[in-house]
CHARMM internal coordinates of N, CA and C (Angstrom, degrees):
IC EDIT
DIST 1 N 1 CA 1.4352
DIST 1 CA 1 C 1.5475
ANGL 1 N 1 CA 1 C 101.44
DIST 1 C 2 N 1.3535
ANGL 1 CA 1 C 2 N 111.27
DIHE 1 N 1 CA 1 C 2 N 139.70
DIST 2 N 2 CA 1.5692
ANGL 1 C 2 N 2 CA 118.63
DIHE 1 CA 1 C 2 N 2 CA -174.49
DIST 2 CA 2 C 1.5625
ANGL 2 N 2 CA 2 C 105.55
DIHE 1 C 2 N 2 CA 2 C -80.98
DIST 2 C 3 N 1.2225
ANGL 2 CA 2 C 3 N 120.59
DIHE 2 N 2 CA 2 C 3 N 166.46
DIST 3 N 3 CA 1.4061
ANGL 2 C 3 N 3 CA 126.40
DIHE 2 CA 2 C 3 N 3 CA 173.10
DIST 3 CA 3 C 1.5235
ANGL 3 N 3 CA 3 C 113.78
DIHE 2 C 3 N 3 CA 3 C -54.39
DIST 3 C 4 N 1.4232
ANGL 3 CA 3 C 4 N 110.24
DIHE 3 N 3 CA 3 C 4 N -43.65
DIST 4 N 4 CA 1.4139
ANGL 3 C 4 N 4 CA 119.77
DIHE 3 CA 3 C 4 N 4 CA -174.83
DIST 4 CA 4 C 1.5753
ANGL 4 N 4 CA 4 C 109.10
DIHE 3 C 4 N 4 CA 4 C -66.75
DIST 4 C 5 N 1.2707
ANGL 4 CA 4 C 5 N 117.24
DIHE 4 N 4 CA 4 C 5 N -41.80
DIST 5 N 5 CA 1.5085
ANGL 4 C 5 N 5 CA 125.18
DIHE 4 CA 4 C 5 N 5 CA 173.61
DIST 5 CA 5 C 1.4779
ANGL 5 N 5 CA 5 C 107.88
DIHE 4 C 5 N 5 CA 5 C -60.89
DIST 5 C 6 N 1.2985
ANGL 5 CA 5 C 6 N 123.52
DIHE 5 N 5 CA 5 C 6 N -44.00
DIST 6 N 6 CA 1.4001
ANGL 5 C 6 N 6 CA 125.78
DIHE 5 CA 5 C 6 N 6 CA -178.21
DIST 6 CA 6 C 1.5228
ANGL 6 N 6 CA 6 C 111.98
DIHE 5 C 6 N 6 CA 6 C -64.35
DIST 6 C 7 N 1.2646
ANGL 6 CA 6 C 7 N 107.40
DIHE 6 N 6 CA 6 C 7 N -45.13
DIST 7 N 7 CA 1.6469
ANGL 6 C 7 N 7 CA 110.09
DIHE 6 CA 6 C 7 N 7 CA 176.99
DIST 7 CA 7 C 1.3947
ANGL 7 N 7 CA 7 C 116.83
DIHE 6 C 7 N 7 CA 7 C -65.17
DIST 7 C 8 N 1.3678
ANGL 7 CA 7 C 8 N 116.80
DIHE 7 N 7 CA 7 C 8 N -29.66
DIST 8 N 8 CA 1.5198
ANGL 7 C 8 N 8 CA 120.90
DIHE 7 CA 7 C 8 N 8 CA 172.36
DIST 8 CA 8 C 1.5022
ANGL 8 N 8 CA 8 C 112.12
DIHE 7 C 8 N 8 CA 8 C -67.85
DIST 8 C 9 N 1.3125
ANGL 8 CA 8 C 9 N 110.36
DIHE 8 N 8 CA 8 C 9 N -45.15
DIST 9 N 9 CA 1.4892
ANGL 8 C 9 N 9 CA 113.23
DIHE 8 CA 8 C 9 N 9 CA 179.04
DIST 9 CA 9 C 1.5059
ANGL 9 N 9 CA 9 C 116.23
DIHE 8 C 9 N 9 CA 9 C -64.50
DIST 9 C 10 N 1.3397
ANGL 9 CA 9 C 10 N 115.33
DIHE 9 N 9 CA 9 C 10 N -42.34
DIST 10 N 10 CA 1.3962
ANGL 9 C 10 N 10 CA 121.83
DIHE 9 CA 9 C 10 N 10 CA 170.09
DIST 10 CA 10 C 1.4929
ANGL 10 N 10 CA 10 C 113.91
DIHE 9 C 10 N 10 CA 10 C -57.41
DIST 10 C 11 N 1.3662
ANGL 10 CA 10 C 11 N 117.53
DIHE 10 N 10 CA 10 C 11 N -40.60
DIST 11 N 11 CA 1.5787
ANGL 10 C 11 N 11 CA 117.83
DIHE 10 CA 10 C 11 N 11 CA 177.79
DIST 11 CA 11 C 1.4740
ANGL 11 N 11 CA 11 C 111.46
DIHE 10 C 11 N 11 CA 11 C -73.58
DIST 11 C 12 N 1.3325
ANGL 11 CA 11 C 12 N 123.21
DIHE 11 N 11 CA 11 C 12 N -28.03
DIST 12 N 12 CA 1.4177
ANGL 11 C 12 N 12 CA 131.21
DIHE 11 CA 11 C 12 N 12 CA -179.81
DIST 12 CA 12 C 1.5523
ANGL 12 N 12 CA 12 C 102.86
DIHE 11 C 12 N 12 CA 12 C -67.23
DIST 12 C 13 N 1.3492
ANGL 12 CA 12 C 13 N 118.49
DIHE 12 N 12 CA 12 C 13 N -47.16
DIST 13 N 13 CA 1.4229
ANGL 12 C 13 N 13 CA 121.34
DIHE 12 CA 12 C 13 N 13 CA -172.91
DIST 13 CA 13 C 1.4894
ANGL 13 N 13 CA 13 C 113.75
DIHE 12 C 13 N 13 CA 13 C -74.36
DIST 13 C 14 N 1.3223
ANGL 13 CA 13 C 14 N 115.19
DIHE 13 N 13 CA 13 C 14 N -39.18
DIST 14 N 14 CA 1.5299
ANGL 13 C 14 N 14 CA 119.53
DIHE 13 CA 13 C 14 N 14 CA 173.37
DIST 14 CA 14 C 1.5232
ANGL 14 N 14 CA 14 C 111.32
DIHE 13 C 14 N 14 CA 14 C -68.13
DIST 14 C 15 N 1.1973
ANGL 14 CA 14 C 15 N 118.22
DIHE 14 N 14 CA 14 C 15 N -38.18
DIST 15 N 15 CA 1.4375
ANGL 14 C 15 N 15 CA 120.12
DIHE 14 CA 14 C 15 N 15 CA -177.84
DIST 15 CA 15 C 1.6310
ANGL 15 N 15 CA 15 C 113.51
DIHE 14 C 15 N 15 CA 15 C -69.34
DIST 15 C 16 N 1.3471
ANGL 15 CA 15 C 16 N 111.22
DIHE 15 N 15 CA 15 C 16 N -39.18
DIST 16 N 16 CA 1.4873
ANGL 15 C 16 N 16 CA 118.40
DIHE 15 CA 15 C 16 N 16 CA -175.28
DIST 16 CA 16 C 1.6856
ANGL 16 N 16 CA 16 C 104.83
DIHE 15 C 16 N 16 CA 16 C -76.89
DIST 16 C 17 N 1.3002
ANGL 16 CA 16 C 17 N 112.88
DIHE 16 N 16 CA 16 C 17 N -34.48
DIST 17 N 17 CA 1.4608
ANGL 16 C 17 N 17 CA 117.69
DIHE 16 CA 16 C 17 N 17 CA 178.07
DIST 17 CA 17 C 1.4821
ANGL 17 N 17 CA 17 C 107.58
DIHE 16 C 17 N 17 CA 17 C -66.13
DIST 17 C 18 N 1.3316
ANGL 17 CA 17 C 18 N 120.86
DIHE 17 N 17 CA 17 C 18 N -47.59
DIST 18 N 18 CA 1.4220
ANGL 17 C 18 N 18 CA 122.37
DIHE 17 CA 17 C 18 N 18 CA 177.87
DIST 18 CA 18 C 1.6203
ANGL 18 N 18 CA 18 C 113.27
DIHE 17 C 18 N 18 CA 18 C -61.40
DIST 18 C 19 N 1.3406
ANGL 18 CA 18 C 19 N 119.06
DIHE 18 N 18 CA 18 C 19 N -38.91
DIST 19 N 19 CA 1.3915
ANGL 18 C 19 N 19 CA 124.02
DIHE 18 CA 18 C 19 N 19 CA 175.15
DIST 19 CA 19 C 1.6382
ANGL 19 N 19 CA 19 C 106.34
DIHE 18 C 19 N 19 CA 19 C -63.21
DIST 19 C 20 N 1.2702
ANGL 19 CA 19 C 20 N 114.30
DIHE 19 N 19 CA 19 C 20 N -42.49
DIST 20 N 20 CA 1.4255
ANGL 19 C 20 N 20 CA 113.97
DIHE 19 CA 19 C 20 N 20 CA -178.19
DIST 20 CA 20 C 1.5413
ANGL 20 N 20 CA 20 C 115.67
DIHE 19 C 20 N 20 CA 20 C -68.87
DIST 20 C 21 N 1.3793
ANGL 20 CA 20 C 21 N 114.27
DIHE 20 N 20 CA 20 C 21 N -36.60
DIST 21 N 21 CA 1.4474
ANGL 20 C 21 N 21 CA 114.63
DIHE 20 CA 20 C 21 N 21 CA 170.54
DIST 21 CA 21 C 1.4559
ANGL 21 N 21 CA 21 C 120.93
DIHE 20 C 21 N 21 CA 21 C -59.28
DIST 21 C 22 N 1.4278
ANGL 21 CA 21 C 22 N 112.34
DIHE 21 N 21 CA 21 C 22 N -31.16
DIST 22 N 22 CA 1.3733
ANGL 21 C 22 N 22 CA 122.12
DIHE 21 CA 21 C 22 N 22 CA -177.91
DIST 22 CA 22 C 1.6217
ANGL 22 N 22 CA 22 C 105.41
DIHE 21 C 22 N 22 CA 22 C -79.24
DIST 22 C 23 N 1.2395
ANGL 22 CA 22 C 23 N 118.76
DIHE 22 N 22 CA 22 C 23 N -39.29
DIST 23 N 23 CA 1.5488
ANGL 22 C 23 N 23 CA 118.30
DIHE 22 CA 22 C 23 N 23 CA 176.65
DIST 23 CA 23 C 1.5357
ANGL 23 N 23 CA 23 C 105.63
DIHE 22 C 23 N 23 CA 23 C -61.57
DIST 23 C 24 N 1.3271
ANGL 23 CA 23 C 24 N 120.29
DIHE 23 N 23 CA 23 C 24 N -46.81
DIST 24 N 24 CA 1.5072
ANGL 23 C 24 N 24 CA 123.66
DIHE 23 CA 23 C 24 N 24 CA -174.87
DIST 24 CA 24 C 1.4895
ANGL 24 N 24 CA 24 C 110.23
DIHE 23 C 24 N 24 CA 24 C -64.38
DIST 24 C 25 N 1.3551
ANGL 24 CA 24 C 25 N 115.68
DIHE 24 N 24 CA 24 C 25 N -36.68
DIST 25 N 25 CA 1.5209
ANGL 24 C 25 N 25 CA 119.27
DIHE 24 CA 24 C 25 N 25 CA 172.66
DIST 25 CA 25 C 1.4209
ANGL 25 N 25 CA 25 C 115.66
DIHE 24 C 25 N 25 CA 25 C -60.41
DIST 25 C 26 N 1.3108
ANGL 25 CA 25 C 26 N 113.09
DIHE 25 N 25 CA 25 C 26 N -43.48
DIST 26 N 26 CA 1.5366
ANGL 25 C 26 N 26 CA 118.34
DIHE 25 CA 25 C 26 N 26 CA 172.96
DIST 26 CA 26 C 1.3664
ANGL 26 N 26 CA 26 C 113.34
DIHE 25 C 26 N 26 CA 26 C -61.17
DIST 26 C 27 N 1.3509
ANGL 26 CA 26 C 27 N 118.09
DIHE 26 N 26 CA 26 C 27 N -48.46
DIST 27 N 27 CA 1.5272
ANGL 26 C 27 N 27 CA 119.59
DIHE 26 CA 26 C 27 N 27 CA -174.01
DIST 27 CA 27 C 1.5736
ANGL 27 N 27 CA 27 C 108.70
DIHE 26 C 27 N 27 CA 27 C -69.35
DIST 27 C 28 N 1.2980
ANGL 27 CA 27 C 28 N 121.89
DIHE 27 N 27 CA 27 C 28 N -14.00
DIST 28 N 28 CA 1.4372
ANGL 27 C 28 N 28 CA 129.00
DIHE 27 CA 27 C 28 N 28 CA 175.11
DIST 28 CA 28 C 1.5755
ANGL 28 N 28 CA 28 C 108.53
DIHE 27 C 28 N 28 CA 28 C -87.25
DIST 28 C 29 N 1.1690
ANGL 28 CA 28 C 29 N 118.71
DIHE 28 N 28 CA 28 C 29 N -15.09
DIST 29 N 29 CA 1.4150
ANGL 28 C 29 N 29 CA 121.74
DIHE 28 CA 28 C 29 N 29 CA -173.35
DIST 29 CA 29 C 1.5672
ANGL 29 N 29 CA 29 C 117.20
DIHE 28 C 29 N 29 CA 29 C -82.94
DIST 29 C 30 N 1.3143
ANGL 29 CA 29 C 30 N 112.62
DIHE 29 N 29 CA 29 C 30 N -172.65
DIST 30 N 30 CA 1.5449
ANGL 29 C 30 N 30 CA 115.54
DIHE 29 CA 29 C 30 N 30 CA -171.99
DIST 30 CA 30 C 1.4915
ANGL 30 N 30 CA 30 C 111.92
DIHE 29 C 30 N 30 CA 30 C -83.12
DIST 30 C 31 N 1.4042
ANGL 30 CA 30 C 31 N 119.46
DIHE 30 N 30 CA 30 C 31 N -20.85
DIST 31 N 31 CA 1.4179
ANGL 30 C 31 N 31 CA 123.28
DIHE 30 CA 30 C 31 N 31 CA -173.05
DIST 31 CA 31 C 1.6623
ANGL 31 N 31 CA 31 C 110.35
DIHE 30 C 31 N 31 CA 31 C -79.67
DIST 31 C 32 N 1.3666
ANGL 31 CA 31 C 32 N 109.47
DIHE 31 N 31 CA 31 C 32 N -33.85
DIST 32 N 32 CA 1.5174
ANGL 31 C 32 N 32 CA 114.04
DIHE 31 CA 31 C 32 N 32 CA -171.51
DIST 32 CA 32 C 1.5356
ANGL 32 N 32 CA 32 C 110.12
DIHE 31 C 32 N 32 CA 32 C -58.02
DIST 32 C 33 N 1.3271
ANGL 32 CA 32 C 33 N 120.29
DIHE 32 N 32 CA 32 C 33 N -49.27
DIST 33 N 33 CA 1.5245
ANGL 32 C 33 N 33 CA 116.99
DIHE 32 CA 32 C 33 N 33 CA -174.58
DIST 33 CA 33 C 1.5177
ANGL 33 N 33 CA 33 C 112.66
DIHE 32 C 33 N 33 CA 33 C -57.80
DIST 33 C 34 N 1.3316
ANGL 33 CA 33 C 34 N 114.76
DIHE 33 N 33 CA 33 C 34 N -24.03
DIST 34 N 34 CA 1.4943
ANGL 33 C 34 N 34 CA 117.65
DIHE 33 CA 33 C 34 N 34 CA -179.52
DIST 34 CA 34 C 1.4919
ANGL 34 N 34 CA 34 C 119.07
DIHE 33 C 34 N 34 CA 34 C -77.39
DIST 34 C 35 N 1.3535
ANGL 34 CA 34 C 35 N 118.56
DIHE 34 N 34 CA 34 C 35 N -10.67
DIST 35 N 35 CA 1.4544
ANGL 34 C 35 N 35 CA 129.95
DIHE 34 CA 34 C 35 N 35 CA 179.19
DIST 35 CA 35 C 1.5277
ANGL 35 N 35 CA 35 C 109.89
DIHE 34 C 35 N 35 CA 35 C -69.87
DIST 35 C 36 N 1.3484
ANGL 35 CA 35 C 36 N 108.84
DIHE 35 N 35 CA 35 C 36 N 148.02
DIST 36 N 36 CA 1.5850
ANGL 35 C 36 N 36 CA 109.33
DIHE 35 CA 35 C 36 N 36 CA 173.79
DIST 36 CA 36 C 1.4768
ANGL 36 N 36 CA 36 C 113.91
DIHE 35 C 36 N 36 CA 36 C -57.29
DIST 36 C 37 N 1.2293
ANGL 36 CA 36 C 37 N 121.83
DIHE 36 N 36 CA 36 C 37 N 154.00
DIST 37 N 37 CA 1.4091
ANGL 36 C 37 N 37 CA 129.92
DIHE 36 CA 36 C 37 N 37 CA -172.28
DIST 37 CA 37 C 1.6639
ANGL 37 N 37 CA 37 C 105.26
DIHE 36 C 37 N 37 CA 37 C -62.37
DIST 37 C 38 N 1.3227
ANGL 37 CA 37 C 38 N 118.90
DIHE 37 N 37 CA 37 C 38 N -41.72
DIST 38 N 38 CA 1.5200
ANGL 37 C 38 N 38 CA 118.37
DIHE 37 CA 37 C 38 N 38 CA 179.40
DIST 38 CA 38 C 1.5487
ANGL 38 N 38 CA 38 C 109.14
DIHE 37 C 38 N 38 CA 38 C -62.51
DIST 38 C 39 N 1.3252
ANGL 38 CA 38 C 39 N 119.66
DIHE 38 N 38 CA 38 C 39 N -38.04
DIST 39 N 39 CA 1.4960
ANGL 38 C 39 N 39 CA 119.67
DIHE 38 CA 38 C 39 N 39 CA -179.76
DIST 39 CA 39 C 1.4586
ANGL 39 N 39 CA 39 C 109.19
DIHE 38 C 39 N 39 CA 39 C -69.84
DIST 39 C 40 N 1.3050
ANGL 39 CA 39 C 40 N 120.70
DIHE 39 N 39 CA 39 C 40 N -39.31
DIST 40 N 40 CA 1.5415
ANGL 39 C 40 N 40 CA 119.93
DIHE 39 CA 39 C 40 N 40 CA 176.12
DIST 40 CA 40 C 1.4484
ANGL 40 N 40 CA 40 C 112.29
DIHE 39 C 40 N 40 CA 40 C -63.92
DIST 40 C 41 N 1.3527
ANGL 40 CA 40 C 41 N 116.29
DIHE 40 N 40 CA 40 C 41 N -42.10
DIST 41 N 41 CA 1.5118
ANGL 40 C 41 N 41 CA 118.34
DIHE 40 CA 40 C 41 N 41 CA 176.51
DIST 41 CA 41 C 1.5159
ANGL 41 N 41 CA 41 C 112.02
DIHE 40 C 41 N 41 CA 41 C -56.09
DIST 41 C 42 N 1.3444
ANGL 41 CA 41 C 42 N 116.82
DIHE 41 N 41 CA 41 C 42 N -44.33
DIST 42 N 42 CA 1.3715
ANGL 41 C 42 N 42 CA 122.23
DIHE 41 CA 41 C 42 N 42 CA 177.84
DIST 42 CA 42 C 1.4426
ANGL 42 N 42 CA 42 C 116.48
DIHE 41 C 42 N 42 CA 42 C -63.03
DIST 42 C 43 N 1.4106
ANGL 42 CA 42 C 43 N 118.10
DIHE 42 N 42 CA 42 C 43 N -41.30
DIST 43 N 43 CA 1.4130
ANGL 42 C 43 N 43 CA 119.52
DIHE 42 CA 42 C 43 N 43 CA 171.58
DIST 43 CA 43 C 1.5112
ANGL 43 N 43 CA 43 C 117.13
DIHE 42 C 43 N 43 CA 43 C -68.88
DIST 43 C 44 N 1.3362
ANGL 43 CA 43 C 44 N 119.53
DIHE 43 N 43 CA 43 C 44 N -28.72
DIST 44 N 44 CA 1.3936
ANGL 43 C 44 N 44 CA 121.17
DIHE 43 CA 43 C 44 N 44 CA 169.68
DIST 44 CA 44 C 1.5473
ANGL 44 N 44 CA 44 C 114.26
DIHE 43 C 44 N 44 CA 44 C -60.57
DIST 44 C 45 N 1.3877
ANGL 44 CA 44 C 45 N 107.85
DIHE 44 N 44 CA 44 C 45 N -48.05
DIST 45 N 45 CA 1.4833
ANGL 44 C 45 N 45 CA 114.30
DIHE 44 CA 44 C 45 N 45 CA 174.42
DIST 45 CA 45 C 1.4542
ANGL 45 N 45 CA 45 C 115.89
DIHE 44 C 45 N 45 CA 45 C -55.20
DIST 45 C 46 N 1.3965
ANGL 45 CA 45 C 46 N 113.66
DIHE 45 N 45 CA 45 C 46 N -41.40
DIST 46 N 46 CA 1.4934
ANGL 45 C 46 N 46 CA 120.57
DIHE 45 CA 45 C 46 N 46 CA -172.83
DIST 46 CA 46 C 1.5362
ANGL 46 N 46 CA 46 C 103.65
DIHE 45 C 46 N 46 CA 46 C -68.22
DIST 46 C 47 N 1.2984
ANGL 46 CA 46 C 47 N 118.98
DIHE 46 N 46 CA 46 C 47 N -45.96
DIST 47 N 47 CA 1.4306
ANGL 46 C 47 N 47 CA 123.41
DIHE 46 CA 46 C 47 N 47 CA -176.74
DIST 47 CA 47 C 1.5847
ANGL 47 N 47 CA 47 C 108.77
DIHE 46 C 47 N 47 CA 47 C -58.99
DIST 47 C 48 N 1.3397
ANGL 47 CA 47 C 48 N 116.31
DIHE 47 N 47 CA 47 C 48 N -45.96
DIST 48 N 48 CA 1.5227
ANGL 47 C 48 N 48 CA 120.97
DIHE 47 CA 47 C 48 N 48 CA -175.75
DIST 48 CA 48 C 1.7708
ANGL 48 N 48 CA 48 C 104.58
DIHE 47 C 48 N 48 CA 48 C -60.75
DIST 48 C 49 N 1.3200
ANGL 48 CA 48 C 49 N 112.46
DIHE 48 N 48 CA 48 C 49 N -43.00
DIST 49 N 49 CA 1.4637
ANGL 48 C 49 N 49 CA 117.91
DIHE 48 CA 48 C 49 N 49 CA -172.05
DIST 49 CA 49 C 1.5636
ANGL 49 N 49 CA 49 C 104.58
DIHE 48 C 49 N 49 CA 49 C -69.62
DIST 49 C 50 N 1.2856
ANGL 49 CA 49 C 50 N 120.90
DIHE 49 N 49 CA 49 C 50 N -40.65
DIST 50 N 50 CA 1.4190
ANGL 49 C 50 N 50 CA 126.03
DIHE 49 CA 49 C 50 N 50 CA -176.97
DIST 50 CA 50 C 1.5044
ANGL 50 N 50 CA 50 C 106.48
DIHE 49 C 50 N 50 CA 50 C -68.13
DIST 50 C 51 N 1.2161
ANGL 50 CA 50 C 51 N 121.24
DIHE 50 N 50 CA 50 C 51 N -39.08
DIST 51 N 51 CA 1.4828
ANGL 50 C 51 N 51 CA 128.05
DIHE 50 CA 50 C 51 N 51 CA 178.23
DIST 51 CA 51 C 1.3994
ANGL 51 N 51 CA 51 C 107.86
DIHE 50 C 51 N 51 CA 51 C -64.10
DIST 51 C 52 N 1.2944
ANGL 51 CA 51 C 52 N 123.58
DIHE 51 N 51 CA 51 C 52 N -43.24
DIST 52 N 52 CA 1.4231
ANGL 51 C 52 N 52 CA 124.72
DIHE 51 CA 51 C 52 N 52 CA -173.15
DIST 52 CA 52 C 1.6099
ANGL 52 N 52 CA 52 C 108.41
DIHE 51 C 52 N 52 CA 52 C -76.35
DIST 52 C 53 N 1.3452
ANGL 52 CA 52 C 53 N 116.35
DIHE 52 N 52 CA 52 C 53 N -30.64
DIST 53 N 53 CA 1.4746
ANGL 52 C 53 N 53 CA 121.60
DIHE 52 CA 52 C 53 N 53 CA 175.03
DIST 53 CA 53 C 1.3491
ANGL 53 N 53 CA 53 C 112.64
DIHE 52 C 53 N 53 CA 53 C -67.85
DIST 53 C 54 N 1.4926
ANGL 53 CA 53 C 54 N 120.82
DIHE 53 N 53 CA 53 C 54 N -38.85
DIST 54 N 54 CA 1.3286
ANGL 53 C 54 N 54 CA 120.94
DIHE 53 CA 53 C 54 N 54 CA 175.71
DIST 54 CA 54 C 1.5240
ANGL 54 N 54 CA 54 C 116.21
DIHE 53 C 54 N 54 CA 54 C -66.43
DIST 54 C 55 N 1.4934
ANGL 54 CA 54 C 55 N 115.05
DIHE 54 N 54 CA 54 C 55 N -33.32
DIST 55 N 55 CA 1.3592
ANGL 54 C 55 N 55 CA 120.39
DIHE 54 CA 54 C 55 N 55 CA 173.11
DIST 55 CA 55 C 1.4968
ANGL 55 N 55 CA 55 C 114.66
DIHE 54 C 55 N 55 CA 55 C -61.70
DIST 55 C 56 N 1.4155
ANGL 55 CA 55 C 56 N 116.17
DIHE 55 N 55 CA 55 C 56 N -42.99
DIST 56 N 56 CA 1.4970
ANGL 55 C 56 N 56 CA 117.21
DIHE 55 CA 55 C 56 N 56 CA -175.84
DIST 56 CA 56 C 1.6174
ANGL 56 N 56 CA 56 C 105.36
DIHE 55 C 56 N 56 CA 56 C -72.47
DIST 56 C 57 N 1.3132
ANGL 56 CA 56 C 57 N 123.26
DIHE 56 N 56 CA 56 C 57 N -34.47
DIST 57 N 57 CA 1.3943
ANGL 56 C 57 N 57 CA 122.48
DIHE 56 CA 56 C 57 N 57 CA 177.88
DIST 57 CA 57 C 1.4865
ANGL 57 N 57 CA 57 C 109.34
DIHE 56 C 57 N 57 CA 57 C -61.42
DIST 57 C 58 N 1.3619
ANGL 57 CA 57 C 58 N 115.07
DIHE 57 N 57 CA 57 C 58 N -45.52
DIST 58 N 58 CA 1.5029
ANGL 57 C 58 N 58 CA 119.40
DIHE 57 CA 57 C 58 N 58 CA 174.65
DIST 58 CA 58 C 1.4719
ANGL 58 N 58 CA 58 C 114.52
DIHE 57 C 58 N 58 CA 58 C -57.89
DIST 58 C 59 N 1.3635
ANGL 58 CA 58 C 59 N 122.85
DIHE 58 N 58 CA 58 C 59 N -38.84
DIST 59 N 59 CA 1.3235
ANGL 58 C 59 N 59 CA 127.15
DIHE 58 CA 58 C 59 N 59 CA 172.17
DIST 59 CA 59 C 1.4941
ANGL 59 N 59 CA 59 C 113.84
DIHE 58 C 59 N 59 CA 59 C -60.01
DIST 59 C 60 N 1.2497
ANGL 59 CA 59 C 60 N 111.48
DIHE 59 N 59 CA 59 C 60 N -45.58
DIST 60 N 60 CA 1.5622
ANGL 59 C 60 N 60 CA 115.62
DIHE 59 CA 59 C 60 N 60 CA 179.13
DIST 60 CA 60 C 1.4621
ANGL 60 N 60 CA 60 C 108.86
DIHE 59 C 60 N 60 CA 60 C -62.61
DIST 60 C 61 N 1.3571
ANGL 60 CA 60 C 61 N 123.47
DIHE 60 N 60 CA 60 C 61 N -44.32
DIST 61 N 61 CA 1.3903
ANGL 60 C 61 N 61 CA 126.29
DIHE 60 CA 60 C 61 N 61 CA 168.88
DIST 61 CA 61 C 1.5217
ANGL 61 N 61 CA 61 C 121.25
DIHE 60 C 61 N 61 CA 61 C -49.49
DIST 61 C 62 N 1.3848
ANGL 61 CA 61 C 62 N 107.33
DIHE 61 N 61 CA 61 C 62 N -45.54
DIST 62 N 62 CA 1.5062
ANGL 61 C 62 N 62 CA 117.37
DIHE 61 CA 61 C 62 N 62 CA 178.57
DIST 62 CA 62 C 1.5965
ANGL 62 N 62 CA 62 C 107.57
DIHE 61 C 62 N 62 CA 62 C -58.95
DIST 62 C 63 N 1.2803
ANGL 62 CA 62 C 63 N 116.77
DIHE 62 N 62 CA 62 C 63 N -38.48
DIST 63 N 63 CA 1.4432
ANGL 62 C 63 N 63 CA 120.48
DIHE 62 CA 62 C 63 N 63 CA -174.74
DIST 63 CA 63 C 1.5383
ANGL 63 N 63 CA 63 C 118.51
DIHE 62 C 63 N 63 CA 63 C -65.81
DIST 63 C 64 N 1.3318
ANGL 63 CA 63 C 64 N 107.66
DIHE 63 N 63 CA 63 C 64 N -18.40
DIST 64 N 64 CA 1.3385
ANGL 63 C 64 N 64 CA 118.40
DIHE 63 CA 63 C 64 N 64 CA 176.33
DIST 64 CA 64 C 1.7104
ANGL 64 N 64 CA 64 C 118.16
DIHE 63 C 64 N 64 CA 64 C -111.12
DIST 64 C 65 N 1.2877
ANGL 64 CA 64 C 65 N 104.70
DIHE 64 N 64 CA 64 C 65 N 10.64
DIST 65 N 65 CA 1.5266
ANGL 64 C 65 N 65 CA 117.53
DIHE 64 CA 64 C 65 N 65 CA 164.67
DIST 65 CA 65 C 1.7180
ANGL 65 N 65 CA 65 C 106.18
DIHE 64 C 65 N 65 CA 65 C 92.42
DIST 65 C 66 N 1.2856
ANGL 65 CA 65 C 66 N 111.66
DIHE 65 N 65 CA 65 C 66 N 14.06
DIST 66 N 66 CA 1.3944
ANGL 65 C 66 N 66 CA 112.06
DIHE 65 CA 65 C 66 N 66 CA 176.37
DIST 66 CA 66 C 1.5302
ANGL 66 N 66 CA 66 C 119.04
DIHE 65 C 66 N 66 CA 66 C -104.02
DIST 66 C 67 N 1.3323
ANGL 66 CA 66 C 67 N 124.15
DIHE 66 N 66 CA 66 C 67 N 129.13
DIST 67 N 67 CA 1.4232
ANGL 66 C 67 N 67 CA 122.30
DIHE 66 CA 66 C 67 N 67 CA 176.04
DIST 67 CA 67 C 1.3996
ANGL 67 N 67 CA 67 C 115.11
DIHE 66 C 67 N 67 CA 67 C -81.29
DIST 67 C 68 N 1.2409
ANGL 67 CA 67 C 68 N 119.85
DIHE 67 N 67 CA 67 C 68 N 141.37
DIST 68 N 68 CA 1.5226
ANGL 67 C 68 N 68 CA 125.60
DIHE 67 CA 67 C 68 N 68 CA 170.86
DIST 68 CA 68 C 1.5022
ANGL 68 N 68 CA 68 C 110.86
DIHE 67 C 68 N 68 CA 68 C -145.59
DIST 68 C 69 N 1.3612
ANGL 68 CA 68 C 69 N 109.16
DIHE 68 N 68 CA 68 C 69 N 127.59
DIST 69 N 69 CA 1.4785
ANGL 68 C 69 N 69 CA 113.08
DIHE 68 CA 68 C 69 N 69 CA 179.34
DIST 69 CA 69 C 1.6031
ANGL 69 N 69 CA 69 C 103.64
DIHE 68 C 69 N 69 CA 69 C -123.22
DIST 69 C 70 N 1.2736
ANGL 69 CA 69 C 70 N 113.47
DIHE 69 N 69 CA 69 C 70 N 141.26
DIST 70 N 70 CA 1.3878
ANGL 69 C 70 N 70 CA 117.78
DIHE 69 CA 69 C 70 N 70 CA 178.77
DIST 70 CA 70 C 1.6066
ANGL 70 N 70 CA 70 C 106.78
DIHE 69 C 70 N 70 CA 70 C -102.51
DIST 70 C 71 N 1.3739
ANGL 70 CA 70 C 71 N 109.32
DIHE 70 N 70 CA 70 C 71 N 95.70
DIST 71 N 71 CA 1.4777
ANGL 70 C 71 N 71 CA 116.39
DIHE 70 CA 70 C 71 N 71 CA 178.88
DIST 71 CA 71 C 1.3974
ANGL 71 N 71 CA 71 C 108.26
DIHE 70 C 71 N 71 CA 71 C -120.70
DIST 71 C 72 N 1.3717
ANGL 71 CA 71 C 72 N 117.41
DIHE 71 N 71 CA 71 C 72 N 148.37
DIST 72 N 72 CA 1.4315
ANGL 71 C 72 N 72 CA 126.72
DIHE 71 CA 71 C 72 N 72 CA -176.85
DIST 72 CA 72 C 1.5283
ANGL 72 N 72 CA 72 C 103.20
DIHE 71 C 72 N 72 CA 72 C -81.58
END
COOR INIT
IC SEED 1 N 1 CA 1 C
IC BUILD
């Protein structure tokens, strides 16, 4: 993997993790419980999908010797 590809992968992992953190913060806030059930279900699904995506990006980084942790 070239350095440019690695940098893009790192940026993607960091950006996605940041958006996931923001989504999880929103879901832990006061407005989330007031949403209709269908919207909450969709946001839960989105959070799970984003979490899995961040895990996959982390695995790809590990394969090239880079550590990535998704921490808030």
